C-alpha positions as CSV (number, residue, x, y, z in Angstrom):
1,M,91.6,128.2,70.5
2,L,93.2,128.9,74.1
3,A,89.9,127.9,75.9
4,L,89.8,124.3,74.1
5,I,93.1,123.3,74.8
6,L,93.1,124.1,78.5
7,F,89.7,122.2,78.2
8,L,91.5,119.5,76.6
9,I,94.1,119.0,79.5
10,L,91.5,119.1,82.3
11,I,90.0,116.2,80.4
12,A,93.1,114.7,80.1
13,I,94.2,114.8,83.7
14,L,91.0,114.0,85.6
15,F,91.1,111.2,83.2
16,G,94.4,109.9,84.1
17,A,93.2,110.9,87.8
18,G,90.4,108.7,87.3
19,A,92.2,105.6,85.7
20,A,94.4,105.7,88.4
21,L,92.1,105.9,91.4
22,H,90.3,102.8,89.8
23,A,93.8,101.0,89.7
24,L,94.3,102.1,93.4
25,W,90.5,100.7,94.3
26,W,91.3,97.3,92.7
27,I,95.1,97.4,94.5
28,A,93.3,98.0,98.1
29,V,90.7,95.3,97.4
30,I,93.1,93.0,96.5
31,A,95.3,94.1,99.4
32,L,91.9,93.6,101.8
33,V,91.7,89.9,100.2
34,I,95.3,88.9,101.3
35,W,94.8,90.3,104.7
36,L,91.5,88.5,105.1
37,I,93.0,85.0,104.2
38,G,96.2,85.8,106.5
39,F,93.9,86.6,109.3
40,A,92.2,83.3,108.6
41,F,94.6,81.0,108.0
42,R,96.9,82.2,110.9
43,P,99.1,79.7,112.3
44,G,98.6,79.1,116.0
45,G,96.4,81.6,116.7
46,G,99.5,83.9,116.7
47,R,99.9,87.1,114.1
48,W,100.9,85.8,110.3
49,Y,102.8,88.9,109.7
50,Y,106.3,89.4,111.2
51,W,106.4,93.1,111.6
């Protein structure tokens, strides 16, 4: 019984980590697209960001 509970906890942790990593990949892709658009359409050849 203890082994089953530990197995289910492990599955829940791995599922949560997988979902979080999947979400982070999508956020990274969206940030890359925004950066590329800003890089392509920067004003006057200068930097498009101010930090």
